[in-house]
Every structure is written in C-alpha cells, then in structure tokens.
N, C-alpha and C positions, 0 to 999 in steps of 0.2 A: 108840502106835497099832499095831495089828496089821498084818500083811502084807495081809490081806484088806481092811482099811480103807484102807490106802495104795493098793492096787490099784483100789479103788472111786474114790478121788480122782483117780487117773491116768486111769481111764476117763472120768470126768466131764470132765476137761481135754481129753482127746482127742476126746470127743464134742462139744465146743464148736464144732469146725469144721463138723460136720454141722448143728448148731443154727443156725449163722450162715448156712449154705446155705439151710436151710429158711426162716429169717427173710427172706432176700433174695427167695426165691420168693414168700413171702406179700406182701411189699411190692410186688413186681412185679404181683401179682394186683390189689392195691389201685390201683396206677397205671393198669392197664388199665380198671378200673371207673370211675375218675375220668375217664379219656379218653373212655369211652363216654358218661358223663353229660354231658360237655362238648359232645359232638356234639348232644345233645338240648336243651342250654341255649340261651337266647336272650341276645343282647346287650342291654345297658341301653338303654332308649329314654328319651331326655330330651325330654319335652314337658310342657306345662302342663295337659294333659288329665288329669282324675282317673282313677285306675285302680281296679280291684276290690280287695277285701280280701285276695285270695289272694297269698301271697308267692311270687315267682318267683325261682328261682336264676339269677344271671347269671354270665357267663363269668369275671369277675374273682374271684369266690369260688373257682371251680374252679382258676383259675391259681394262686392263693395256696396252695391245698391241694396242688396238683401240684408246685410248687416245693419246698415243705417235704418232700414224700414223696421227690422225687428227691434232695435233700440227704441224707435219711436213708438211702436206698439206697446212695448213694456212700460214706457213712460206714461202713455195715455191710460193704460190699464191701472197704473198706480194712482194717477189723478182721479180716475173714475172711482176707485176704491175709497180714496180720502174723501171725495165729495159725498159718496153714499154714507159713510160713517158720520160725516157732519150733519147731513140731512136727517138721518135716522136718530141721532142724538137730540135734535130739536123736536122731531115728531114725538119721540118717546116722552119728552118732558111736557107735552101738552096735556091738558086736563081731560078733555072730552075724548073718549075712546073711539066714538064713530068718526069724529073729525080726523083723528090719527089714522084710522083705517082707510078713510077715503084718500087722504094725502099719499099714504103709502101705496095704495093700489094704483093711483093715478100716476104718480111720478117715479116710484121705484119699480113697480111691477108693470107699468106702462099699459094699463088696461083701459078699455073703452068705457064711456059713461054707461052704456047699456049693461055691460058686464059687471061693473061696479055696483050699479043699482040693483041688479039681480042678486049679487052676493051679499049685500047688506040688507036687502028686503025693503028697499025704498023705491020710489019712482025716480026716473032720471032727473026730473025737475027738482025734486026734493034733495037728491044727492048733490046736485049742482049748487043749490042754496046752501047746504051744509058745507060744501067745498068753499064757498065765498066766506062763510064765518070762519072756517078753518084757516084760511089765508090770513084773515085779520089776527087770528091768535098765534099764527106761525111767526116766530121771532128769529129773523135772519141774523147770523153772526157777523 
C-alpha cells in the first residue's frame, strides 16, 4: 500500500468522528420531527362505535419510534465518544506539537484550513503540508 493510500485510510478513520457527529445531528432532527408529530396525534379512543376507514396514528406508535430513536442516539453518542478517545490518544502520543494541533483542529474541532492556518500562524499551504506529514506519523490502531 502506498503512502497516499495509507493517508487516505487514516483520513477516513479520522473523519469517522465528524460522521458520527453528523449522524447524531440527523437522529436529533428525526427526534424533533417525531415529537412534533406526537403533538398532533390523538390518543387511542376505546369505544364500540364504528370509525371511519381512515387510519389514525396514535401516541403509542410514536412512543415506540421515539424510544428506538433515543436508544440509537445514545449508542451513536457512545461510539462517537469512544472514537474521540481513541483518536486523541494517538494524537497525544505524536512527537510534533504542531502536527498534533493541526490534526486535532481538523478532525476533532472540525475547523477549516483558513481557520487552522490563522490559529497556528502558518499559511494554508504550509498547514496542509504539515497535515500531510502528520498523517504519515499518525499511527492508526
């Protein structure tokens, strides 16, 4: 495997944290949507009177969906937390502080190249060059 291929795999691993963050955001949006739907749903009415043919959603359907979604959110948050710990442990063990800083800002804090360059006092191009070296030194577990 070439250095470029190895670096792409490392970037994919590091970007896993960002993907987990986005997944949680998406699940939270689904949760909001279900909660909004719940406000409009009606409780089950138990009576012997015949009803129309239109199916009405009841609160119990939404509660089941909501519970499953909340469980998924919690699992994803835990996965994200574990991934962050693993990434941070690898970054902290690296020798070059600037490389550590760039990887952390790029993949944990999810900052743009312009912001990273400004914060570390380098040009964007130089920050990207250091990032390339940092990926070589980053040891995936």
